[in-house]
DOGU-264117 format. One record per residue (C-alpha): residue number from 0; chain; z, y, x. Coordinates in steps of 0.1 Angstrom, whole numbers, plus 2048, in hexadecimal, padded with zeros to 3 digits. Layout:
<recs>
<rec><resi>NUM</resi><chain>A</chain><z>Z</z><y>Y</y><x>X</x></rec>
...
</recs>
This chain:
<recs>
<rec><resi>0</resi><chain>A</chain><z>7EB</z><y>877</y><x>945</x></rec>
<rec><resi>1</resi><chain>A</chain><z>7CD</z><y>866</y><x>935</x></rec>
<rec><resi>2</resi><chain>A</chain><z>7D5</z><y>845</y><x>939</x></rec>
<rec><resi>3</resi><chain>A</chain><z>7F6</z><y>84A</y><x>925</x></rec>
<rec><resi>4</resi><chain>A</chain><z>7E2</z><y>85D</y><x>906</x></rec>
<rec><resi>5</resi><chain>A</chain><z>7D0</z><y>84B</y><x>8EB</x></rec>
<rec><resi>6</resi><chain>A</chain><z>7A6</z><y>852</y><x>8EF</x></rec>
<rec><resi>7</resi><chain>A</chain><z>795</z><y>86D</y><x>8D6</x></rec>
<rec><resi>8</resi><chain>A</chain><z>794</z><y>85B</y><x>8B2</x></rec>
<rec><resi>9</resi><chain>A</chain><z>773</z><y>870</y><x>8AE</x></rec>
<rec><resi>10</resi><chain>A</chain><z>75C</z><y>868</y><x>8D2</x></rec>
<rec><resi>11</resi><chain>A</chain><z>776</z><y>84D</y><x>8E3</x></rec>
<rec><resi>12</resi><chain>A</chain><z>776</z><y>869</y><x>8FE</x></rec>
<rec><resi>13</resi><chain>A</chain><z>796</z><y>860</y><x>918</x></rec>
<rec><resi>14</resi><chain>A</chain><z>797</z><y>883</y><x>924</x></rec>
<rec><resi>15</resi><chain>A</chain><z>7B3</z><y>88B</y><x>906</x></rec>
<rec><resi>16</resi><chain>A</chain><z>7D0</z><y>8A5</y><x>90C</x></rec>
<rec><resi>17</resi><chain>A</chain><z>7EF</z><y>8B3</y><x>8FD</x></rec>
<rec><resi>18</resi><chain>A</chain><z>7F1</z><y>8D5</y><x>8EC</x></rec>
<rec><resi>19</resi><chain>A</chain><z>812</z><y>8DE</y><x>8DF</x></rec>
<rec><resi>20</resi><chain>A</chain><z>817</z><y>8BD</y><x>8C4</x></rec>
<rec><resi>21</resi><chain>A</chain><z>7F1</z><y>8B4</y><x>8C3</x></rec>
<rec><resi>22</resi><chain>A</chain><z>7DA</z><y>8A0</y><x>8D6</x></rec>
<rec><resi>23</resi><chain>A</chain><z>7B7</z><y>8B4</y><x>8E2</x></rec>
<rec><resi>24</resi><chain>A</chain><z>793</z><y>8A5</y><x>8E8</x></rec>
<rec><resi>25</resi><chain>A</chain><z>786</z><y>8BB</y><x>904</x></rec>
<rec><resi>26</resi><chain>A</chain><z>762</z><y>8AA</y><x>8FD</x></rec>
<rec><resi>27</resi><chain>A</chain><z>75F</z><y>8AB</y><x>8D5</x></rec>
<rec><resi>28</resi><chain>A</chain><z>77C</z><y>8C6</y><x>8D1</x></rec>
<rec><resi>29</resi><chain>A</chain><z>78E</z><y>8AF</y><x>8B8</x></rec>
<rec><resi>30</resi><chain>A</chain><z>7B3</z><y>8B9</y><x>8B2</x></rec>
<rec><resi>31</resi><chain>A</chain><z>7CC</z><y>89A</y><x>8A2</x></rec>
<rec><resi>32</resi><chain>A</chain><z>7F2</z><y>894</y><x>8A1</x></rec>
<rec><resi>33</resi><chain>A</chain><z>7FC</z><y>873</y><x>8B3</x></rec>
<rec><resi>34</resi><chain>A</chain><z>819</z><y>870</y><x>89F</x></rec>
<rec><resi>35</resi><chain>A</chain><z>80A</z><y>873</y><x>881</x></rec>
<rec><resi>36</resi><chain>A</chain><z>7F0</z><y>857</y><x>88D</x></rec>
<rec><resi>37</resi><chain>A</chain><z>80F</z><y>840</y><x>893</x></rec>
<rec><resi>38</resi><chain>A</chain><z>819</z><y>848</y><x>873</x></rec>
<rec><resi>39</resi><chain>A</chain><z>7FC</z><y>83B</y><x>860</x></rec>
<rec><resi>40</resi><chain>A</chain><z>7F9</z><y>81D</y><x>875</x></rec>
<rec><resi>41</resi><chain>A</chain><z>820</z><y>812</y><x>86B</x></rec>
<rec><resi>42</resi><chain>A</chain><z>818</z><y>81C</y><x>848</x></rec>
<rec><resi>43</resi><chain>A</chain><z>7FA</z><y>803</y><x>849</x></rec>
<rec><resi>44</resi><chain>A</chain><z>810</z><y>7E9</y><x>854</x></rec>
<rec><resi>45</resi><chain>A</chain><z>829</z><y>7EE</y><x>839</x></rec>
<rec><resi>46</resi><chain>A</chain><z>80E</z><y>7EE</y><x>81F</x></rec>
<rec><resi>47</resi><chain>A</chain><z>815</z><y>7CA</y><x>81C</x></rec>
<rec><resi>48</resi><chain>A</chain><z>821</z><y>7C2</y><x>7F5</x></rec>
<rec><resi>49</resi><chain>A</chain><z>833</z><y>7A4</y><x>7F2</x></rec>
<rec><resi>50</resi><chain>A</chain><z>83C</z><y>795</y><x>7CD</x></rec>
<rec><resi>51</resi><chain>A</chain><z>861</z><y>786</y><x>7C2</x></rec>
<rec><resi>52</resi><chain>A</chain><z>862</z><y>76A</y><x>7D7</x></rec>
<rec><resi>53</resi><chain>A</chain><z>852</z><y>779</y><x>7F9</x></rec>
<rec><resi>54</resi><chain>A</chain><z>82E</z><y>76E</y><x>7F5</x></rec>
<rec><resi>55</resi><chain>A</chain><z>813</z><y>789</y><x>7FC</x></rec>
<rec><resi>56</resi><chain>A</chain><z>801</z><y>797</y><x>7E2</x></rec>
<rec><resi>57</resi><chain>A</chain><z>7DC</z><y>7A2</y><x>7E2</x></rec>
<rec><resi>58</resi><chain>A</chain><z>7C3</z><y>7B1</y><x>7C8</x></rec>
<rec><resi>59</resi><chain>A</chain><z>7B3</z><y>79B</y><x>7AD</x></rec>
<rec><resi>60</resi><chain>A</chain><z>7D2</z><y>780</y><x>7AE</x></rec>
<rec><resi>61</resi><chain>A</chain><z>7E3</z><y>774</y><x>794</x></rec>
<rec><resi>62</resi><chain>A</chain><z>80A</z><y>77A</y><x>78F</x></rec>
<rec><resi>63</resi><chain>A</chain><z>828</z><y>76F</y><x>776</x></rec>
<rec><resi>64</resi><chain>A</chain><z>83D</z><y>782</y><x>769</x></rec>
<rec><resi>65</resi><chain>A</chain><z>866</z><y>775</y><x>776</x></rec>
<rec><resi>66</resi><chain>A</chain><z>87B</z><y>78A</y><x>75B</x></rec>
<rec><resi>67</resi><chain>A</chain><z>878</z><y>792</y><x>735</x></rec>
<rec><resi>68</resi><chain>A</chain><z>876</z><y>7B8</y><x>737</x></rec>
<rec><resi>69</resi><chain>A</chain><z>875</z><y>7D4</y><x>71D</x></rec>
<rec><resi>70</resi><chain>A</chain><z>856</z><y>7E8</y><x>71D</x></rec>
<rec><resi>71</resi><chain>A</chain><z>85A</z><y>808</y><x>713</x></rec>
<rec><resi>72</resi><chain>A</chain><z>84A</z><y>816</y><x>6F3</x></rec>
<rec><resi>73</resi><chain>A</chain><z>842</z><y>7F0</y><x>6EB</x></rec>
<rec><resi>74</resi><chain>A</chain><z>84A</z><y>7DE</y><x>6CD</x></rec>
<rec><resi>75</resi><chain>A</chain><z>852</z><y>7BE</y><x>6E3</x></rec>
<rec><resi>76</resi><chain>A</chain><z>85F</z><y>7B6</y><x>704</x></rec>
<rec><resi>77</resi><chain>A</chain><z>849</z><y>7AA</y><x>723</x></rec>
<rec><resi>78</resi><chain>A</chain><z>852</z><y>784</y><x>723</x></rec>
<rec><resi>79</resi><chain>A</chain><z>85C</z><y>76F</y><x>747</x></rec>
<rec><resi>80</resi><chain>A</chain><z>840</z><y>756</y><x>74E</x></rec>
<rec><resi>81</resi><chain>A</chain><z>828</z><y>771</y><x>73D</x></rec>
<rec><resi>82</resi><chain>A</chain><z>808</z><y>76D</y><x>751</x></rec>
<rec><resi>83</resi><chain>A</chain><z>7F8</z><y>78B</y><x>75F</x></rec>
<rec><resi>84</resi><chain>A</chain><z>7D4</z><y>786</y><x>76F</x></rec>
<rec><resi>85</resi><chain>A</chain><z>7BF</z><y>79D</y><x>785</x></rec>
<rec><resi>86</resi><chain>A</chain><z>7DB</z><y>7B5</y><x>794</x></rec>
<rec><resi>87</resi><chain>A</chain><z>7D0</z><y>7D2</y><x>7A9</x></rec>
<rec><resi>88</resi><chain>A</chain><z>7EB</z><y>7DE</y><x>7C6</x></rec>
<rec><resi>89</resi><chain>A</chain><z>7EE</z><y>7FF</y><x>7C4</x></rec>
<rec><resi>90</resi><chain>A</chain><z>803</z><y>81C</y><x>7D8</x></rec>
<rec><resi>91</resi><chain>A</chain><z>816</z><y>836</y><x>7C6</x></rec>
<rec><resi>92</resi><chain>A</chain><z>82A</z><y>83B</y><x>7A1</x></rec>
<rec><resi>93</resi><chain>A</chain><z>84A</z><y>837</y><x>7B2</x></rec>
<rec><resi>94</resi><chain>A</chain><z>854</z><y>80E</y><x>7B8</x></rec>
<rec><resi>95</resi><chain>A</chain><z>838</z><y>805</y><x>7A5</x></rec>
<rec><resi>96</resi><chain>A</chain><z>81D</z><y>7F2</y><x>7B8</x></rec>
<rec><resi>97</resi><chain>A</chain><z>807</z><y>7D8</y><x>7A5</x></rec>
<rec><resi>98</resi><chain>A</chain><z>7F0</z><y>7E8</y><x>785</x></rec>
<rec><resi>99</resi><chain>A</chain><z>7E5</z><y>7CC</y><x>76F</x></rec>
<rec><resi>100</resi><chain>A</chain><z>7D8</z><y>7C9</y><x>74F</x></rec>
<rec><resi>101</resi><chain>A</chain><z>7EE</z><y>7B3</y><x>73B</x></rec>
<rec><resi>102</resi><chain>A</chain><z>7E6</z><y>79F</y><x>717</x></rec>
<rec><resi>103</resi><chain>A</chain><z>7F9</z><y>7AF</y><x>6FA</x></rec>
<rec><resi>104</resi><chain>A</chain><z>803</z><y>7CE</y><x>710</x></rec>
<rec><resi>105</resi><chain>A</chain><z>7E7</z><y>7DF</y><x>71F</x></rec>
<rec><resi>106</resi><chain>A</chain><z>7E3</z><y>7EE</y><x>741</x></rec>
<rec><resi>107</resi><chain>A</chain><z>805</z><y>7F7</y><x>755</x></rec>
<rec><resi>108</resi><chain>A</chain><z>811</z><y>7F8</y><x>770</x></rec>
<rec><resi>109</resi><chain>A</chain><z>82A</z><y>7DB</y><x>77E</x></rec>
<rec><resi>110</resi><chain>A</chain><z>845</z><y>7DB</y><x>79C</x></rec>
<rec><resi>111</resi><chain>A</chain><z>83E</z><y>7BD</y><x>7B6</x></rec>
<rec><resi>112</resi><chain>A</chain><z>865</z><y>7B1</y><x>7B5</x></rec>
<rec><resi>113</resi><chain>A</chain><z>85E</z><y>7A6</y><x>791</x></rec>
<rec><resi>114</resi><chain>A</chain><z>841</z><y>78E</y><x>795</x></rec>
<rec><resi>115</resi><chain>A</chain><z>839</z><y>772</y><x>7A5</x></rec>
<rec><resi>116</resi><chain>A</chain><z>817</z><y>766</y><x>7B0</x></rec>
<rec><resi>117</resi><chain>A</chain><z>80A</z><y>745</y><x>79F</x></rec>
</recs>
């Protein structure tokens, strides 16, 4: 039975057992959900953020805007070709996954689908 179950994430004991939907370690009494652990691993793999042409983005990259777009509350539009330096990748906020400071506009969140890595 312990051959098919993962070891305890706290103490690495191989004597884990199932109790309903949880896995339990008899040595340290740690309980965890194996399905949630698998889901977290899948999310970590899917967390790769790519730009409009498929390049993988990382924190600190420099990107350029690929489409001219209107910015709510601003007098002018954010034009295509505008360089954005030192981006930060963030999770959440819907589909806006880049936080950056854009010259002339200030701090804003962008979609990775409208930028291209330089």
